[in-house]
C-alpha positions, -999 to 999 in steps of 0.1 A, spaced: 0 0 0 12 35 -7 22 55 23 23 93 30 53 108 46 54 143 63 84 164 53 92 201 51 106 220 22 141 230 31 148 255 4 157 291 13 122 305 15 103 321 44 73 298 39 91 265 50 61 245 38 48 213 53 49 187 25 31 154 22 50 129 0 32 98 -13 55 68 -17 45 36 -36 53 0 -27 85 1 -46 98 30 -25 93 56 -52 78 90 -45 48 95 -68 31 126 -55 36 156 -33 13 182 -20 12 209 6 1 198 41 -36 209 44 -33 208 82 -4 233 83 -19 267 92 4 285 68 10 260 40 -27 253 39 -26 225 13 -8 242 -16 28 245 -28 46 271 -49 53 265 -86 89 256 -78 82 229 -53 50 216 -69 74 202 -96 98 188 -71 96 152 -85 112 166 -116 142 175 -94 144 143 -74 142 121 -104 160 143 -129 182 123 -153 208 150 -146 211 141 -109 247 137 -97 246 101 -83 282 90 -76 314 105 -64 335 118 -93 371 128 -99 381 154 -126 400 141 -156 396 172 -178 411 207 -173 394 230 -148 367 252 -163 354 224 -185 320 215 -172 290 193 -177 263 208 -199 245 176 -208 246 142 -193 268 128 -222 296 153 -211 302 135 -178 325 107 -190 348 132 -208 352 154 -177 349 132 -147 356 96 -138 335 77 -113 352 67 -81 341 51 -48 333 70 -16 364 53 -1 385 68 -29 369 102 -25 375 103 13 410 91 8 419 118 -16 402 146 4 418 136 37 452 132 21 451 166 5 437 182 36 465 168 57 492 179 32 478 214 30 474 216 68 510 204 73 525 228 48 503 260 51 483 254 83 447 243 85 434 279 79 444 274 42 413 252 40 380 272 35 344 258 37 319 276 15 282 270 22 250 289 26 213 281 24 210 254 -3 191 238 25 180 257 56 169 225 75 187 227 109 211 197 108 220 199 71 225 236 72 248 238 103 258 208 125 282 181 116 298 203 89 306 230 115 320 204 139 342 190 112 358 223 101 361 235 137 380 204 147 401 206 115 411 243 123 399 255 89 391 291 83 356 300 94 332 314 68 314 346 76 280 337 61 268 372 52 258 370 15 220 371 19 204 382 51 231 394 75 227 431 69 190 432 75 191 407 103 217 426 123 200 459 116 167 445 129 185 434 161 198 469 166 162 481 170 143 451 184 171 430 200 160 399 182 147 389 147 110 385 153 81 401 136 44 402 129 28 367 128 16 360 92 -16 345 106 -25 379 119 -21 398 86 -58 394 79 -64 418 107 -44 446 91 -61 475 73 -29 489 57 -2 466 43 30 479 28 51 454 8 84 471 9 109 455 -15 89 423 -10 76 403 -40 52 383 -19 33 369 -48 66 356 -63 87 344 -34 65 344 -2 34 330 -18 19 315 14 16 350 29 -5 360 -1 -38 344 10 -36 362 43 -32 395 25 -60 387 1 -82 380 32 -72 414 46 -81 431 14 -115 415 13 -119 430 48 -111 464 34 -73 466 37 -52 486 12 -20 470 -3 8 494 -11 40 482 -29 73 501 -27 98 486 -51 122 497 -79 109 468 -100 72 462 -109 70 427 -95 40 403 -96 30 418 -63 32 454 -75 10 444 -105 -17 433 -79 -13 463 -56 -39 490 -48 -10 515 -51 24 510 -65 53 534 -57 84 528 -78 115 539 -58 151 546 -68 173 517 -57 189 521 -23 169 552 -12 146 534 12 161 550 43 154 584 28 117 575 23 114 561 58 129 592 74 107 614 52 76 595 64 87 600 100 92 637 93 56 639 83 43 617 111 62 637 137 55 671 123 18 664 120 17 647 155 5 614 140 27 593 162 16 574 193 29 596 221 20 571 249 37 541 232 67 562 223 70 575 259 68 540 274 85 518 249 109 538 226 144 549 234 158 579 215 126 595 202 139 631 209 170 625 188 148 611 160 127 643 161 158 663 154 171 640 128 140 639 106 140 677 103 166 671 76 141 650 56 112 671 44 91 654 17 103 676 -12 139 666 -4 130 630 -1 113 631 -34 146 642 -51 164 611 -37 137 585 -41 119 595 -73 86 594 -54 66 626 -57 63 650 -28 26 646 -26 30 608 -26 54 609 3 29 629 23 0 607 14 19 575 22 30 588 56 -5 600 65 -23 569 54 2 546 72 0 565 105 -38 569 106 -49 535 93 -48 508 120 -36 482 122 -8 489 97 19 463 89 50 463 67 64 432 50 99 442 41 122 418 24 160 413 19 164 432 -14 161 464 6 194 456 24 214 446 -6 229 481 -11 259 498 6 234 515 30 213 484 34 215 480 71 204 516 76 175 510 52 162 482 74 169 501 107 148 531 96 119 510 83 119 490 116 115 523 135 82 531 117 58 507 136 75 518 169 66 555 165 30 549 154 24 522 180 15 497 153 27 469 175 -2 474 200 -28 458 177 -29 423 163 -19 425 127 3 455 131 40 458 131 67 447 106 80 414 94 115 408 79 123 376 97 108 354 124 139 333 128 150 347 161 120 330 178 136 295 170 166 297 193 177 261 193 209 249 210 233 259 182 264 254 204 255 218 209 250 213 172 280 233 159 305 227 188 327 258 184 347 246 214 363 220 190 385 248 176 405 245 208 412 209 200 424 217 164 460 220 154 457 257 159 444 254 195 424 286 191 396 302 170 405 303 134 403 333 111 371 345 96 367 349 58 337 368 45 319 347 19 309 379 0 346 385 -6 353 351 -21 370 365 -52 395 384 -30 400 353 -8 409 331 -37 431 355 -55 447 378 -29 443 364 6 476 355 22 491 342 55 481 316 46 466 316 11 435 296 5 447 262 -9 415 242 -6 378 250 -8 349 227 2 317 238 -14 283 226 -2 248 241 1 259 267 -24 269 275 -60 295 303 -56 305 303 -93 270 317 -100 259 335 -68 291 352 -55 297 388 -65 328 398 -85 323 367 -106 354 371 -128 378 371 -98 359 341 -83 364 322 -115 401 332 -117 405 319 -82 388 286 -89 409 281 -120 441 281 -100 460 248 -106 472 248 -70 436 251 -55 420 218 -45 382 221 -47 355 197 -35 318 203 -44 290 184 -27 258 189 -47 228 173 -64 237 185 -99 266 195 -120 265 232 -113 287 261 -123 308 254 -93 314 217 -103 330 231 -135 360 239 -113 359 210 -89 386 183 -85 362 160 -66 324 161 -69 302 144 -43 265 135 -47 241 151 -22 206 141 -11 174 162 -15 151 168 15 131 137 3 161 116 12 171 124 48 156 133 81 159 168 97 140 194 116 129 227 100 127 262 115 112 291 95 118 328 90 83 335 77 61 318 104 62 303 138 60 265 133 88 241 140 85 209 118 98 174 115 110 165 80 110 127 77 130 108 52 105 96 25 127 76 0 161 60 -1 190 83 -13 193 85 -51 223 65 -63 251 69 -37 241 104 -26 247 113 11 233 140 33 256 167 47 254 151 81 263 116 70 291 128 46 308 150 72 304 124 99 322 99 78 348 123 66 356 133 102 362 97 112 385 92 81 404 122 94 408 104 128 386 128 148 377 106 178 354 130 197 320 113 205 301 141 187 313 127 154 294 95 160 261 111 170 230 100 152 205 123 136 180 117 164 206 124 190 214 157 173 178 167 171 174 160 208 204 182 215 191 210 193 158 210 212 176 211 246 175 248 247 166 274 275 143 292 250 109 293 267 91 293 233 105 257 228 91 244 260 71 212 255 84 206 220 103 173 217 115 152 189 88 126 197 61 152 196 74 166 162 75 130 149 39 125 160 24 159 149 46 169 120 45 206 129 42 224 163 36 261 169 61 277 192 49 280 228 42 317 232 17 310 260 -11 328 242 -32 323 211 -21 355 194 16 364 192 19 402 194 55 404 206 58 441 214 22 451 222 34 462 256 70 469 249 91 439 258 117 444 232 147 422 235 170 450 246 186 459 279 157 481 290 129 465 270 126 495 247 129 498 209 163 513 201 159 543 179 193 556 191 219 528 192 254 539 202 268 507 186 263 524 153 291 549 161 317 521 161 306 513 125 311 550 116 273 554 113 247 579 127 235 564 161 199 573 149 200 570 111 207 591 81 205 587 44 238 583 26 234 575 -11 248 541 -21 284 542 -33 271 532 -68 239 549 -76 225 578 -97 235 601 -68 272 591 -70 301 604 -90 304 571 -109 270 577 -125 286 601 -150 304 571 -166 279 544 -158 244 560 -156 222 529 -152 214 512 -119 214 474 -123 190 451 -104 203 415 -107 170 400 -96 160 366 -84 137 348 -108 102 340 -95 104 303 -104 140 296 -94 154 300 -59 187 319 -62 206 294 -85 185 264 -75 161 250 -102 179 270 -130 188 238 -148 154 221 -149 134 225 -181 101 224 -163 111 255 -144 129 272 -172 96 272 -192 81 294 -165 108 321 -169 105 337 -204 125 367 -193 157 348 -186 189 362 -202 171 394 -211 178 429 -200 147 449 -191 151 486 -197 127 515 -201 118 529 -235 135 562 -226 168 545 -219 165 522 -249 158 551 -274 187 571 -260 210 541 -270 193 532 -303 182 498 -288 151 480 -300 132 451 -286 151 418 -292 185 435 -299 216 419 -285 231 442 -259 263 445 -240 260 454 -203 293 465 -188 312 484 -162 349 483 -150 345 448 -135 332 430 -165 305 426 -192 277 403 -201 257 398 -233 219 398 -231 188 404 -252 169 437 -248 134 437 -234 121 472 -239 93 486 -218 103 462 -190 91 465 -155 116 493 -146 117 531 -145 142 552 -165 176 550 -150 172 513 -139 178 481 -158 171 446 -146 180 410 -153 176 377 -136 202 356 -118 210 324 -138 236 297 -139 266 312 -156 269 282 -180 233 290 -191 242 326 -201 249 335 -237 287 338 -232 289 316 -201 295 346 -180 270 353 -151 255 386 -142 277 388 -111 306 396 -134 292 432 -129 286 432 -91 313 442 -65 326 428 -33 318 460 -15 301 454 19 270 468 35 272 494 63 258 469 89 264 431 88 292 429 62 267 417 36 266 418 -2 257 449 -21 243 433 -53 219 462 -59 245 490 -56 258 484 -91 261 509 -120 264 498 -156 262 511 -191 244 493 -220 251 494 -257 237 476 -287 259 448 -301 264 450 -339 255 421 -362 
């Protein structure tokens, strides 16, 4: 008889859906659907995961360990390429080569010459960060500062609230005014959308603020295109109006906000007419937005991570996070702001990751930190010691890392030993010496947190691993034992690790055990109340329980302790715009997830705008460009070739294209050839959207 297994989608998405997988008598998955009993998933899946059987059973799956036999840079485009580029080897052979090379490099250069590179190819707890961290800590390898996606916004949120928590998505139907600020909810947070539609049926207004006219913007009651990276100016301008017209909640501010007087002084510098010059939003619209937001209750903001991918990205999030504090939006169910809910799931990360093992490494101390956003620099310029080995898993840096050309130059080094653990032959496997097959979330057990809701889930193994693929946990456990690491933690089972993760002092985890998760599938965090309104009566996770409008820690970063707008280093407001006048948005495709799913034909068919450059008719005519023309997009860092899409979803001065695998681009060069390794003001994150370019038509 077929059986139905409860799992959880582990891809990097706020929804963290509950998934029901039907498995037949032969052990093959035949169907998947959203869990109808999960209060956020509610029985449906996004277009990406609805086609997940195509991924699990793709003929292009990497199924066995492989060793390179062709020069680096030659990669697998179609399945028939494999035998000319890689030879199949056993796991024993792979482990032997990896351990031998790691020992040689450690002996000659020190263990810090070995660099792990991973991010959120899976965000399930164990396979994201557990046995892998133990392995590299015990080895003494360089630590990776995992900043590339959410760090700027997350750390900025903490500077105001003290923890990454936000409005419960299940309370959005109570809202009467909803701002989607840089948040393409309909495209990449689709399980929030039904709650917003319910709110709109109840009379709520949906406002979208975004430099790109997304799916969500097309559905909005009011769409406000904004110049990239000017979000802090708009938030400060809104607060100027709210304070000047006494629309703030004086009682809430008095009781629960620290630094309001300083904010009053700061926003004097941001009158609407000045904000309009920076943001491109008309003065009357700044006034209208501020007044509607402050006087319509409850009001909620769904802000997403695109807002923080500019050089002033942390400040953008800080200022937006202040808005619900000054109008008292937190007082009512359905009010507030949501960027991330992940801070509510405070598991026992130390037990999982064991940072104490660094003291048992050959270094006997904490190893150096290498910022993943600066991978190109790390591979081409870092010294003392230089990086001599890279172990890539849960990521595809040859596509997603900024400064692509330097990243590739680094990976092409003949003296660099590279291992890649993945499900497919990605851009990064094009430079790998050893390639190892990885499982999907169908094929291993884990627990799943979320950053868009408040349910912890069990993700059970539904089917046997494809081919000889192994999970991160199993692979790093076995590799540690081959390295001779004898600590008991390297022999722990998955269940023992889950038990350790749940052994946390976090009161919101009280009563949640592995056995209960196995029995129920998903469990809501234990807030002790039916409605989670975290800051209705203050209670911010700060030293005095107040929201931090003034934060002196900003001074150590060279920033205003309140907030101020500083134009991004590459923007229409910077000197470089004279040479490169167009602001580039290297967007995420709606039907891919960063670089995941790019290679699957069933997903490619949903993305007709891939490898196209969207530009306004004004900018096209200035350059003699017509629809369908081949164009060259370039700056001092590199160039890419694309096809022009005139009258795209952008305003004059902005161009946009979608992230793709580099090998699927016309010249095999990814869009990140144009982006820089410059870091954000808070959180040391990537600045993908602070990028100036010029565009020209390519002759026949």
